[in-house]
C-alpha positions as CSV (number, residue, x, y, z in Angstrom):
1,M,-11.0,11.5,11.2
2,P,-13.5,12.3,8.4
3,M,-13.2,10.9,4.9
4,D,-11.7,13.1,2.1
5,T,-14.6,14.5,0.0
6,Q,-12.8,13.9,-3.3
7,Y,-12.1,10.3,-2.3
8,I,-15.8,9.8,-1.6
9,R,-16.7,11.3,-5.0
10,T,-14.3,9.1,-6.8
11,V,-15.4,5.9,-5.1
12,V,-19.1,6.6,-5.5
13,S,-18.6,7.6,-9.2
14,L,-17.0,4.3,-9.9
15,A,-19.7,2.4,-8.1
16,L,-22.4,4.2,-10.0
17,L,-20.6,3.5,-13.3
18,E,-20.4,-0.2,-12.4
19,D,-24.1,-0.4,-11.5
20,I,-25.7,1.9,-14.2
21,G,-23.5,1.1,-17.2
22,R,-25.3,2.4,-20.3
23,G,-28.4,3.4,-18.3
24,D,-31.2,2.3,-16.0
25,I,-33.4,0.9,-18.8
26,T,-36.2,-0.2,-16.5
27,T,-36.6,3.1,-14.7
28,D,-36.3,5.1,-17.9
29,A,-39.0,3.1,-19.5
30,L,-41.5,3.4,-16.6
31,V,-40.9,6.7,-14.9
32,P,-41.6,10.2,-16.5
33,K,-38.5,12.3,-16.7
34,D,-39.8,15.2,-14.5
35,H,-41.6,13.1,-11.9
36,T,-40.4,13.8,-8.3
37,S,-40.6,11.8,-5.1
38,V,-39.7,11.7,-1.4
39,A,-38.3,8.6,0.1
40,D,-37.0,7.5,3.5
41,I,-33.9,5.5,4.2
42,V,-34.8,3.1,6.9
43,V,-32.5,0.7,8.9
44,K,-34.2,-2.6,9.4
45,S,-31.8,-3.9,12.2
46,D,-30.1,-2.4,15.1
47,G,-26.6,-1.0,14.3
48,I,-24.1,1.8,14.1
49,I,-24.8,4.1,11.1
50,C,-21.9,4.8,8.8
51,G,-21.7,5.9,5.2
52,L,-24.2,8.8,5.0
53,D,-21.9,11.0,2.9
54,F,-21.5,8.1,0.5
55,A,-25.2,7.7,0.2
56,R,-25.6,11.5,-0.4
57,Q,-23.0,11.4,-3.1
58,A,-24.7,8.5,-4.9
59,F,-27.8,10.7,-5.4
60,T,-26.2,14.1,-6.0
61,R,-23.6,12.7,-8.5
62,L,-26.6,11.9,-10.7
63,D,-28.5,15.1,-9.9
64,P,-27.0,17.9,-7.8
65,K,-30.6,19.1,-7.1
66,V,-31.4,16.0,-5.0
67,R,-31.6,16.8,-1.3
68,L,-30.8,14.3,1.4
69,R,-31.6,15.3,5.0
70,V,-29.7,13.2,7.5
71,L,-31.7,12.4,10.6
72,V,-29.0,10.6,12.6
73,R,-25.4,11.3,13.2
74,E,-22.6,9.3,11.6
75,G,-21.4,6.8,14.2
76,Q,-24.8,6.9,16.0
77,K,-26.6,3.8,17.1
78,A,-30.0,3.3,15.5
79,K,-32.7,0.9,16.4
80,A,-34.5,-1.3,13.8
81,G,-37.2,0.8,12.0
82,T,-35.4,4.1,12.4
83,V,-35.6,6.5,9.5
84,I,-31.9,7.6,9.2
85,A,-32.3,10.0,6.2
86,R,-34.9,11.4,3.9
87,V,-34.2,12.0,0.2
88,Q,-36.1,14.2,-2.2
89,G,-35.7,14.7,-5.9
90,K,-36.5,13.3,-9.3
91,T,-37.9,9.8,-9.1
92,R,-35.6,8.5,-11.8
93,T,-32.6,9.6,-9.8
94,L,-33.8,8.1,-6.5
95,L,-34.5,4.7,-8.2
96,T,-31.2,4.7,-10.2
97,A,-29.0,5.6,-7.3
98,E,-30.9,3.6,-4.7
99,R,-28.8,0.4,-4.7
100,V,-25.4,2.1,-4.7
101,A,-26.4,4.4,-1.8
102,L,-27.8,1.4,0.2
103,N,-24.8,-0.8,-0.5
104,F,-22.4,1.8,0.9
105,L,-24.6,2.3,4.0
106,S,-25.1,-1.5,4.6
107,Y,-21.4,-2.3,4.0
108,L,-19.9,0.5,6.1
109,S,-22.5,0.3,8.9
110,A,-21.8,-3.4,9.2
111,I,-18.1,-2.8,10.0
112,A,-18.9,0.1,12.3
113,T,-21.5,-2.1,14.2
114,K,-19.2,-5.0,14.6
115,T,-16.4,-2.7,15.8
116,R,-18.6,-1.1,18.4
117,A,-19.5,-4.5,19.7
118,F,-15.8,-5.3,20.3
119,V,-15.2,-1.9,21.8
120,D,-18.1,-2.3,24.2
121,A,-16.9,-5.8,25.1
122,V,-13.6,-4.5,26.5
123,K,-14.9,-1.5,28.4
124,G,-13.2,-1.1,31.8
125,Y,-9.9,-2.3,30.5
126,K,-7.1,-0.3,28.9
127,A,-7.0,-2.3,25.7
128,I,-7.9,-0.6,22.4
129,I,-9.4,-2.4,19.5
130,L,-7.5,-2.2,16.2
131,D,-8.1,-3.2,12.6
132,T,-5.6,-5.2,10.4
133,R,-4.6,-5.2,6.8
134,K,-7.1,-8.0,6.1
135,T,-9.3,-5.7,4.1
136,T,-11.1,-5.8,0.8
137,P,-8.6,-4.9,-2.0
138,L,-8.8,-1.2,-3.0
139,L,-11.4,-0.5,-0.3
140,R,-9.1,-0.3,2.8
141,E,-9.7,3.4,3.3
142,L,-13.4,2.9,3.4
143,E,-13.2,0.0,5.9
144,R,-10.8,1.8,8.1
145,Y,-13.1,4.8,8.2
146,A,-16.1,2.6,9.2
147,M,-13.9,1.0,11.9
148,R,-13.3,4.5,13.3
149,C,-17.0,5.2,13.2
150,G,-17.5,2.2,15.4
151,G,-15.0,3.5,18.0
152,G,-12.0,1.5,17.0
153,V,-8.4,2.6,16.3
154,N,-6.6,2.1,13.0
155,H,-3.5,0.0,12.9
156,R,-0.9,0.7,10.2
157,F,-2.4,1.5,6.8
158,G,0.1,-0.5,4.7
159,L,3.6,-1.8,4.5
160,S,5.2,1.6,4.3
161,S,3.4,2.9,7.4
162,M,5.2,1.0,10.1
163,P,7.6,-1.9,10.1
164,M,6.2,-5.2,11.5
165,I,8.5,-8.2,11.7
166,K,6.2,-11.2,11.1
167,D,6.5,-14.9,11.1
168,N,7.7,-15.2,7.5
169,H,10.3,-12.6,8.1
170,R,11.5,-14.7,11.0
171,A,11.5,-17.8,8.8
172,F,13.6,-16.0,6.2
173,A,16.1,-14.8,8.9
174,A,16.4,-18.1,10.7
175,G,20.1,-19.0,11.0
176,R,21.0,-15.6,9.8
177,M,19.8,-13.2,12.5
178,D,18.2,-13.6,15.9
179,L,15.2,-11.4,17.0
180,A,17.4,-8.7,18.5
181,Q,19.4,-8.5,15.3
182,M,16.3,-8.3,13.2
183,V,14.8,-5.5,15.2
184,E,18.2,-3.6,15.2
185,S,18.5,-4.0,11.4
186,V,15.0,-2.5,10.9
187,K,15.6,0.3,13.3
188,K,18.8,1.3,11.4
189,K,16.5,2.2,8.4
190,H,13.4,3.3,10.3
191,R,13.5,5.7,13.3
192,G,9.9,5.2,14.3
193,T,7.9,2.4,16.0
194,V,8.8,-1.2,15.2
195,E,6.5,-4.1,16.0
196,L,7.7,-7.7,16.4
197,E,5.3,-10.7,16.1
198,V,5.9,-13.9,18.2
199,D,4.1,-17.2,18.3
200,D,4.9,-18.5,21.8
201,L,6.2,-17.6,25.2
202,K,9.7,-18.8,24.4
203,Q,9.9,-16.4,21.5
204,F,8.3,-13.7,23.6
205,K,11.0,-14.1,26.3
206,E,13.6,-13.5,23.6
207,A,11.6,-10.6,22.2
208,L,11.7,-8.9,25.5
209,D,15.5,-8.5,25.1
210,T,15.1,-6.7,21.8
211,K,14.4,-3.0,21.2
212,A,11.0,-3.6,19.7
213,D,8.4,-1.0,20.7
214,I,5.4,-3.4,20.3
215,I,5.3,-7.1,20.6
216,L,2.4,-8.9,18.9
217,L,1.3,-12.1,20.6
218,D,0.0,-14.1,17.7
219,N,-2.7,-16.8,18.3
220,M,-1.8,-17.1,22.0
221,T,-4.5,-18.2,24.5
222,P,-5.8,-15.7,27.1
223,A,-3.8,-17.7,29.7
224,Q,-0.6,-17.4,27.6
225,T,-1.3,-13.8,27.1
226,K,-1.6,-13.2,30.8
227,K,1.7,-14.9,31.4
228,A,3.3,-12.7,28.8
229,V,2.0,-9.6,30.5
230,R,3.4,-10.8,33.8
231,M,6.8,-11.5,32.2
232,R,6.8,-8.0,30.6
233,D,5.9,-6.4,33.9
234,R,8.5,-8.3,35.9
235,A,11.1,-7.3,33.4
236,R,10.0,-3.6,33.9
237,S,9.8,-3.3,30.2
238,K,7.9,-0.5,28.6
239,V,7.1,-2.5,25.4
240,L,3.4,-2.5,24.4
241,L,1.7,-5.8,24.0
242,E,-0.8,-6.6,21.3
243,A,-3.0,-9.7,21.1
244,S,-4.1,-10.9,17.7
245,G,-5.4,-14.1,16.1
246,G,-8.5,-16.1,16.9
247,I,-10.1,-13.2,18.8
248,T,-13.9,-13.2,18.8
249,L,-16.6,-11.4,20.7
250,G,-16.8,-14.4,22.9
251,N,-13.2,-14.2,24.1
252,V,-12.0,-10.6,23.5
253,R,-12.8,-9.5,27.1
254,K,-10.5,-12.3,28.4
255,Y,-7.7,-10.9,26.3
256,A,-8.4,-7.4,27.6
257,A,-8.4,-8.7,31.2
258,A,-5.0,-10.3,30.6
259,G,-3.6,-6.8,30.5
260,V,-2.5,-6.1,26.9
261,E,-2.7,-2.6,25.6
262,R,-3.8,-3.5,22.1
263,I,-6.1,-6.1,20.5
264,S,-6.2,-6.3,16.7
265,V,-9.1,-8.1,15.0
266,G,-9.0,-9.0,11.3
267,G,-12.7,-10.1,11.4
268,L,-13.8,-6.5,11.8
269,T,-13.2,-6.1,8.1
270,H,-12.9,-9.5,6.5
271,S,-16.0,-11.1,8.1
272,R,-19.1,-8.9,8.7
273,Q,-22.8,-9.3,8.3
274,A,-24.4,-6.5,6.2
275,L,-26.7,-4.2,8.0
276,N,-30.2,-4.3,6.5
277,V,-31.0,-0.8,5.1
278,S,-33.8,0.0,2.6
279,L,-35.3,2.9,0.6
280,E,-39.0,3.4,1.1
281,F,-41.0,5.9,-1.0
282,C,-43.3,8.1,1.0
283,P,-47.0,8.3,-0.1
């Protein structure tokens, strides 16, 4: 799903305001007002490209006459050294908008690249890779978009999107309600999907007797996860199973092999290495 154009404009405008402030005093002092240039945007490391519309907005918000020609598709893999776009316009605009444009590309491409690595790691299995709510405050929409560019699937956007009964909900309800009663209570107020988080196989066994639509296996090992899948299958339950917690590129395939339908990874958004992207002026 593409990003809303007005949302991109708003976010980029705020980023430009943050960076430029009262003006680019260095560029204005050195570069003639009417001087024009052509520059290439080059990726310096292998990765999945994401954020090209944000980069375009960074330039065109300052000068609508700037032209950015995209040379790779959004979500496409690019090798180090690839020119992913060429931008042409007033030199002052290119220099002033440079950092904001590159920041968006570097940031969003990093999430897309990491997501693609996880998606590739589970190929051959039915498990899908999901994000979580462990996102940068106020930037969740951007990060979810980048995750989709990498081939992942978005989990619930926020607390109003889908009910999920988590560990602290269980702690609150201890002695008041069992898992079945908690799920039933939520379903009385919400007709859609309900997810229930459990920490061990004992809780999982109890969860199987509830009306939960999805059971999240939190911080279980691949071996425990496999046992949970077998328990679910023996019970002929149609509940979907989601593995989450402590999942890395090194072990994600083991979780997929265990037979779960869903794997959610907080590290896709809260821990990523920026993709190296630069702006290089053409001679």
